[in-house]
DOKOL-877262 format. One record per residue (C-alpha): residue number from 1; x, y, z. Coordinates in steps of 0.001 Angstrom, whole numbers. Layout:
DOKOL-877262
     i        c1        c2        c3
   NUM         X         Y         Z
...
***
This chain:
DOKOL-877262
     i        c1        c2        c3
     1    -25328    -27508     20326
     2    -22336    -26137     22236
     3    -20545    -23207     20617
     4    -16814    -22941     21213
     5    -15832    -19356     21776
     6    -12384    -18180     20833
     7    -10577    -16527     23753
     8    -10575    -12766     23465
     9     -7280    -11028     22911
    10     -6475     -8888     25961
    11     -7012     -5171     25521
    12     -3981     -3081     24723
    13     -4144     -1546     28185
    14     -4183     -5010     29707
    15     -1215     -6011     27561
    16       786     -3039     28811
    17       -86     -3845     32414
    18      1059     -7427     31855
    19      4372     -6124     30536
    20      4881     -3983     33631
    21      3885     -6801     35992
    22      5568     -9727     34212
    23      8283    -10151     36850
    24     11023    -10069     34232
    25     12798     -7386     32254
    26     10719     -6205     29291
    27     11485     -3785     26466
    28      9524     -1292     24414
    29     10767       756     21462
    30     10215      4327     20323
    31      8040      5149     17335
    32      6731      8465     16098
    33      4173      7713     13368
    34      2137      4838     11974
    35      4913      3591      9689
    36      7604      3465     12382
    37      5107      1920     14817
    38      4416      -913     12399
    39      8162     -1441     11877
    40      8657     -1647     15665
    41      5840     -4160     15989
    42      7176     -6299     13113
    43     10606     -6346     14770
    44      9001     -8230     17655
    45      8709     -5568     20353
    46      5805     -6178     22716
    47      5095     -2491     23139
    48      5734       966     21717
    49      6940      4187     23329
    50      5329      7199     21640
    51      8207      9529     22422
    52      7573     13223     22945
    53     11005     14020     21527
    54     10436     11860     18449
    55      6903     13115     17860
    56      7993     16746     18085
    57     10913     15992     15759
    58      8524     14418     13252
    59      6482     17626     13385
    60      9688     19651     12961
    61      9244     21562     16219
    62     11066     21673     19558
    63     10384     19245     22382
    64      8939     22062     24461
    65      5190     21493     24056
    66      5277     23407     20767
    67      3123     20665     19256
    68      -335     20846     20804
    69     -1759     17900     22713
    70     -4416     17435     20023
    71     -1713     17136     17354
    72        69     14551     19491
    73     -3235     12749     20021
    74     -3867     12567     16281
    75      -385     11196     15592
    76      -635      8535     18284
    77     -4085      7528     17012
    78     -2535      6650     13647
    79       105      4623     15497
    80     -2567      2738     17452
    81     -4547      2037     14294
    82     -1460       635     12572
    83      -510     -1837     15318
    84     -1819     -4422     17751
    85       772     -3995     20516
    86       196     -1497     23364
    87      1412      2074     23161
    88      2668      4061     26134
    89      2502      7768     25322
    90      5179     10139     26553
    91      2630     12685     27810
    92      5179     15242     29031
    93      3596     17012     32039
    94        61     16048     31033
    95      -271     19233     28954
    96     -1422     21344     31877
    97     -3069     20816     35251
    98     -5162     17934     36626
    99     -8099     18841     34362
   100     -5982     18693     31234
   101     -4755     15255     32264
   102     -8302     14010     32880
   103     -9275     15016     29380
   104     -6090     13508     27936
   105     -6721     10143     29607
   106    -10281     10036     28279
   107     -9145     10840     24746
   108     -6271      8336     24839
   109     -8583      5544     25933
   110    -10985      6341     23105
   111     -8105      5965     20623
   112     -6869      2640     21934
   113     -3720      3963     23633
   114     -2708      1758     26558
   115     -1162      4271     28928
   116       486      7608     29484
   117      3671      8650     31215
   118      3704     12067     32886
   119      6703     13832     34374
   120      6928     15985     37486
   121      8044     19206     35805
   122      6195     22401     34929
   123      4204     23085     31784
   124      5445     23922     29211
   125      8230     21407     29614
   126     11727     21379     28123
   127     13517     18213     27116
   128     15337     16682     30081
   129     18701     16728     28306
   130     18644     20509     27732
   131     19829     22355     30867
   132     18102     19816     33070
   133     19576     21207     36278
   134     17835     24549     35700
   135     14416     23053     35185
   136     12082     23419     38189
   137     10122     20421     39439
   138      6413     20356     40127
   139      5115     20540     43687
   140      4743     16999     45006
   141      1172     17478     46258
   142       112     19125     42998
   143      1602     16260     40957
   144       -27     13656     43190
   145     -3363     15380     42631
   146     -2776     15163     38901
   147     -2122     11413     39169
   148     -5305     10878     41207
   149     -7329     12894     38721
   150     -5999     10816     35835
   151     -6782      7526     37595
   152    -10290      8696     38467
   153    -10894      9688     34830
   154     -9969      6365     33265
   155    -12769      4005     32228
   156    -10572       946     31618
   157     -9147      -303     34943
   158     -6063     -1535     33078
   159     -5146      1850     31618
   160     -1701      2692     33005
   161      -385      5978     34325
   162      3389      5976     34734
   163      4875      8692     36950
   164      8222      9946     35674
   165     10545     11244     38381
   166     12867     14029     37135
   167     14689     14704     40400
   168     17996     13206     39213
   169     17759     15146     35940
   170     17265     18387     37882
   171     20326     17713     40093
   172     18444     16588     43225
   173     19504     13675     45393
   174     18569     10003     45115
   175     16726     10417     48421
   176     14558     13191     46954
   177     13822     10986     43946
   178     12778      8146     46269
   179     10516     10387     48337
   180      8792     11639     45216
   181      8415      8163     43743
   182      6825      6822     46942
   183      4357      9700     46999
   184      3432      9153     43351
   185      2922      5433     43877
   186       703      6144     46885
   187     -1334      8553     44714
   188     -2101      5687     42326
   189       720      5575     39765
   190       897      2137     38125
   191      4675      2370     37645
   192      7528      4778     38298
   193      9968      5891     35599
   194     13197      6999     37223
   195     15130      9159     34776
   196     18770     10224     34721
   197     21160     11769     32213
   198     24355     10563     33896
   199     26697      8394     31841
   200     26643      5674     34499
   201     23846      3612     36021
   202     25064      4301     39559
   203     22342      6689     40735
   204     19509      4581     39386
   205     21117      1472     40815
   206     21092      3117     44247
   207     17488      4157     43701
   208     16462       629     42663
   209     18268      -933     45642
   210     16298      1272     48031
   211     12961       852     46232
   212     10424     -1262     48100
   213      8965     -2890     44992
   214      5513     -1424     45575
   215      5159      -814     41829
   216      7269     -1570     38730
   217     10339       493     37862
   218     10894      1831     34338
   219     14137      3277     32953
   220     15301      5095     29793
   221     19004      4265     29274
   222     19654      6828     26541
   223     22736      8265     28261
   224     24012      5182     30102
   225     23603      2988     27010
   226     26882      1122     27615
   227     25551      -456     30811
   228     25075     -4213     30231
   229     21416     -5189     30112
   230     21939     -7872     32737
   231     22747     -5103     35199
   232     19196     -3808     34706
   233     17828     -7299     35388
   234     19812     -7691     38568
   235     18651     -4262     39739
   236     15010     -5374     39481
   237     14011     -3076     36621
   238     10695     -4058     35029
   239     10709     -2147     31751
   240     13396      -607     29552
   241     12388      2083     27055
   242     14609      2508     24001
   243     13368      6063     23739
   244     14512      7784     20531
   245     16530      5437     18369
   246     14026      4981     15573
   247     13822      8682     14796
   248     17574      9165     15226
   249     18399      6324     12837
   250     15871      7696     10343
   251     17545     11110     10469
   252     20961      9587      9770
   253     19656      7573      6831
   254     17730     10502      5339
   255     20673     12882      5670
   256     22990     10448      3935
   257     20563      9706      1131
   258     19510     13247       312
   259     23085     14503       498
   260     24264     11866     -1960
   261     21394     12539     -4377
   262     22079     16263     -4199
   263     25799     15799     -4877
   264     25565     13142     -7597
   265     22336     14264     -9277
   266     21382     10625     -9791
   267     19545      7869     -7914
   268     21777      5009     -9030
   269     24020      5139     -5968
   270     21219      4976     -3422
   271     18508      2857     -5018
   272     19907      -464     -3810
   273     20336       834      -249
   274     16822      2071       362
   275     13534       265       773
   276     11696      -441     -2480
   277      8385      1329     -2957
   278      6671     -2064     -2700
   279      7895     -2348       907
   280      6275       988      1728
   281      3027      -262       213
   282      3282     -3441      2312
   283      3867     -1517      5535
   284       916       710      4683
   285     -1290     -2383      4513
   286     -2008     -2194       798
   287     -2196     -6010       355
   288     -5051     -6134      2884
   289     -6929     -3494       897
   290     -6565     -5536     -2293
   291     -7987     -8581      -510
   292    -10799     -6517       970
   293    -11713     -5257     -2485
   294    -12091     -8856     -3621
   295    -14270     -9769      -621
   296    -16487     -6736      -436
   297    -16353     -5023     -3811
   298    -18728     -7382     -5627
   299    -19184     -7156     -9366
   300    -19478     -3375     -9235
   301    -16061     -3111     -7674
   302    -14389     -5827     -9740
   303    -11458     -4324    -11624
   304    -11193     -4935    -15344
   305     -7667     -6008    -16250
   306     -6447     -4660    -19595
   307     -4020     -6983    -21387
   308     -2350     -5381    -24392
   309      -535     -7519    -26977
   310      2390     -5324    -28032
   311      5234     -7687    -28915
   312      5334     -7108    -32687
   313      7669     -4919    -34691
   314      5043     -4651    -37430
   315      5268     -6044    -40951
   316      5223     -3266    -43496
   317      6476      -779    -40925
   318     10148     -1768    -40856
   319     11307      1666    -41960
   320      9864      3294    -38804
   321     10254       498    -36264
   322     13983      -116    -36390
   323     14372      1110    -32815
   324     10926       527    -31319
   325      7935     -1794    -31535
   326      4778      -852    -33393
   327      2938         6    -30170
   328      5447      2796    -29530
   329      4973      4535    -32877
   330      3999      8140    -32284
   331       590      9286    -33437
   332      -412     12894    -32810
   333      2526     13374    -30469
   334      2272     10248    -28307
   335      2741      6488    -28740
   336      -110      4230    -29782
   337       140      2496    -26413
   338      -256      5827    -24634
   339     -3472      6471    -26560
   340     -4803      3100    -25363
   341     -3800      3721    -21762
   342     -5468      7127    -21752
   343     -8750      5605    -22943
   344     -8474      2821    -20360
   345     -7953      5298    -17533
   346    -10856      7447    -18692
   347    -12994      4347    -18116
   348    -11520      3571    -14693
   349     -9236       772    -15908
   350     -5977      1085    -14004
   351     -4669     -2495    -14021
   352     -2925     -2454    -17396
   353      -370     -4989    -18607
   354      1435     -4884    -21940
   355      3198     -7955    -23342
   356      6396     -6785    -25021
   357      8778     -8572    -27342
   358     10607     -6649    -30039
   359     12691     -3853    -28451
   360     10884     -4364    -25155
   361     13268     -2035    -23370
   362     11921       942    -25346
   363      8367       596    -24016
   364      8081      3426    -21549
   365      4487      4395    -20860
   366      3413      5420    -17372
   367       672      3324    -15810
   368      1581        97    -17613
   369      3130     -3080    -16215
   370      5432     -4735    -18743
   371      5906     -8475    -19156
   372      8088     -9915    -21899
   373      7691    -12734    -24391
   374     11339    -13613    -25002
   375     10348    -15958    -27841
   376      8253    -13354    -29673
   377     10056    -13991    -32982
   378      8978    -17642    -33163
   379      5659    -17620    -31303
   380      2237    -16103    -31814
   381      -267    -13966    -30002
   382     -1452    -16644    -27586
   383      2089    -17354    -26419
   384      2375    -13640    -25633
   385      -992    -13677    -23876
   386       172    -16632    -21794
   387      3154    -14584    -20591
   388       637    -12278    -18874
   389     -1340    -15092    -17199
   390      -388    -13875    -13708
   391     -2109    -10575    -14502
   392     -5469    -12089    -15432
   393     -8417    -11315    -13208
   394    -12096    -12198    -13205
   395    -12712     -9455    -15767
   396    -10224     -9116    -18628
   397     -9918     -6937    -21690
   398     -7649     -8471    -24355
   399     -6642     -5986    -27023
   400     -4130     -5502    -29807
   401     -1575     -2782    -29182
   402     -1888     -1085    -32588
   403     -5478       152    -32230
   404     -7079      3561    -32040
   405    -10802      3869    -31352
   406    -13376      6299    -30091
   407    -14178      6115    -26405
   408    -17754      4912    -26898
   409    -16435      1605    -28250
   410    -14968       731    -24879
   411    -17918      2254    -23022
   412    -20344       -87    -24772
   413    -18103     -3114    -24232
   414    -17718     -2476    -20496
   415    -21480     -2211    -20082
   416    -22037     -5812    -21214
   417    -22438     -8659    -18731
   418    -21681    -11641    -20998
   419    -18957    -14205    -20293
   420    -17136    -13421    -23549
   421    -17769    -10504    -25871
   422    -16031     -9306    -29046
   423    -16311     -6064    -30999
   424    -17152     -6405    -34699
   425    -17225     -3586    -37256
   426    -20164     -4106    -39613
   427    -19091     -1273    -41911
   428    -16605     -2322    -44628
   429    -13595       -15    -44752
   430    -12130      -959    -48130
   431    -14136     -3201    -50449
   432    -11187     -3507    -52828
   433     -9148     -5630    -50411
   434    -10157     -8576    -48223
   435    -10730     -7544    -44615
   436     -8384     -8854    -41940
   437    -10098    -11073    -39379
   438    -13483    -11288    -41143
   439    -16236    -12209    -38711
   440    -19290    -14370    -39320
   441    -22087    -13736    -36873
   442    -25529    -15116    -36072
   443    -27218    -12043    -37560
   444    -26261     -8995    -39542
   445    -26089     -5620    -37896
   446    -29607     -4214    -37681
   447    -29212      -624    -36662
   448    -32936      -295    -36082
   449    -32663     -2575    -33053
   450    -31385     -1463    -29669
   451    -29145     -3969    -27861
   452    -29345     -6517    -30637
   453    -28511    -10061    -29487
   454    -25822    -11456    -31805
   455    -23257    -14215    -31336
   456    -20019    -14947    -33118
   457    -19830    -17975    -35425
   458    -16333    -17790    -36927
   459    -13312    -15485    -37292
   460    -10793    -15569    -40131
   461    -10816    -16799    -43723
   462     -9650    -20361    -42937
   463    -12517    -22890    -42749
   464    -14952    -20000    -43028
   465    -18652    -20265    -43903
   466    -19517    -19946    -47592
   467    -21541    -16751    -47156
   468    -20090    -13242    -46903
   469    -18989    -12177    -43428
   470    -21143     -9865    -41333
   471    -18181     -7676    -40444
   472    -14627     -7597    -39136
   473    -13389     -8415    -35655
   474    -11362     -5356    -34666
   475     -8971     -6942    -32167
   476    -10815     -6407    -28881
   477    -12373     -9102    -26697
   478    -13536     -9206    -23098
   479    -13982    -12126    -20697
   480    -15893    -12068    -17411
   481    -16469    -14622    -14670
   482    -16429    -18171    -16013
   483    -15244    -16827    -19352
   484    -11739    -16852    -17897
   485    -12006    -20615    -17305
   486    -13353    -21122    -20823
   487    -10302    -19355    -22230
   488     -7977    -21527    -20127
   489     -9696    -24653    -21463
   490     -9393    -23422    -25052
   491     -5688    -22726    -24597
   492     -5169    -26272    -23336
   493     -7092    -27601    -26345
   494     -4762    -25722    -28661
   495     -1775    -27104    -26760
   496     -3095    -30615    -27238
   497     -3472    -29959    -30954
   498       107    -28696    -31168
   499     -1051    -25271    -32395
   500      -620    -23169    -29276
   501      2859    -21735    -29916
   502      1948    -20108    -33226
   503     -1788    -19503    -32741
   504     -3421    -16088    -32676
   505     -6420    -14704    -30841
   506     -8745    -15656    -33764
   507     -7689    -19284    -33209
   508     -8641    -18886    -29560
   509    -12066    -17540    -30495
   510    -12714    -20351    -32991
   511    -11651    -22948    -30415
   512    -14106    -21462    -27926
   513    -16864    -21656    -30550
   514    -15985    -25268    -31405
   515    -16368    -26130    -27705
   516    -19891    -24706    -27742
   517    -19048    -21560    -25799
   518    -21161    -18502    -26467
   519    -19223    -15498    -27743
   520    -21369    -12375    -27896
   521    -20957     -9605    -30444
   522    -21142     -5837    -30105
   523    -21451     -4162    -33501
   524    -19845      -843    -34316
   525    -19755      1085    -37560
   526    -16291      2503    -38033
   527    -14802      4895    -35460
   528    -11608      2848    -35137
   529     -8490      1850    -37040
   530     -5436      -326    -36685
   531     -1931       485    -37856
   532      -545     -2147    -40204
   533      1353       -98    -42786
   534      2534      3412    -43523
   535      -807      4398    -45026
   536     -2524      3355    -41798
   537        28      5361    -39818
   538      -754      8488    -41843
   539     -4487      7877    -41408
   540     -3975      7450    -37670
   541     -2627     10990    -37395
   542     -5848     12451    -38779
   543     -7964     10052    -36696
   544     -6207     11004    -33455
   545     -6647     14708    -34193
   546    -10402     14216    -34435
   547    -11194     13299    -38042
   548    -14134     11024    -37147
   549    -14519      8109    -39483
***
């Protein structure tokens, strides 16, 4: 059998060399960290310039080798990890002599950086636009030796060393710049960057006209930015570096934003002008991590999704729910929903969705995604649950929003591996009144047995078995794996029967049972309560403060 091999993507070093040797004008853009590098790549640039000025600015230090070469190396490694396009590092003078450059080249190659540009000035350098005429140039022979050392040190034959000629910056003649460039090319430089801070392109145009084409020419038109790009093409330039515009634009945007927030003491004026947090997450690669968790996490890493039904105002609680739903009633200093979320997070459940209805705008609990059932007044629990269908996962906890319970209840439930499990309290709370959601089970609670195997047979007083119930379903159920599909089938059955819009979770459970689906039971004996009236609300205060029941 013949195996078809996919062609390998060229190395980043090879991609940079192809840019330099393409025979047409190419462009690369400055970036200074992983985030800006990814933005540059997404904009369509075929390469990135890791600018010394921009990197030092990101560190908050001067562009005078105040950031160490190892700090620069770490920053550019993050940039390389975040992108697929080649990166050309602005390596200043190579951070020292020939030996420093050898070590730099080795380290850059190990981090996936495609090339380095070094300039013929003395270490420590000063930015070319700060008193450039006073800056001494390196000895030509010494700089050529540095180039040869760097080329001898590289392991990848495509790794590029670009020699940056600073003669025009330092006030020397075009002829001196040409002599230096020819020497650097003969020493092994893969390209020559001819730099100038003049407002016109004239000097570089003269340089390019006299250049013999022995290696590609690179320019940085920061100062002569008004020169039409076609002029660069006609001059035979190979690569244009837009050298500092990402960091400069970021500074302008940050200054404007922080100044406005400081002056107005509000975010309302800036929120629509800045990137949403979700865009930051996307640029950071968070969606890929979510997909990787699904592929590699297995059952142990599968997240349990908590779905809280919290749309009700609460019958019998009208005097305290005029401005908020029942789930936002305060118990022991915090809302009922906050109590639930705290228990969820203690168990590692962080994907939490609450379905709101009555006074949905008042639900304000950190760590909870809110979806709304706009028809909460005329529909039932399953209609609310359906509003959260996009938040279902392979492991789901469905729970009423008016519950308080001890942590062990959820601990025991999360340790089960059944497709569908419900929690039933086998201890009657008040024998004088009929229990809500009575539950009939395959066996009574036998506390002498460990991990007793019990299944649900019916929930609710309608069409119930003739015998007494074994307990009360407390309003918590969990589905895993195929249990999610069983629930979807049961919901469709209820739709077909015309009962879906007003049905509750007990109807869902009974429909599952009628279809022959196994619903497992975990028994508890107290240690929970729900809030259905003012007496329950008073009892909840004592429960939350530790009065174990």
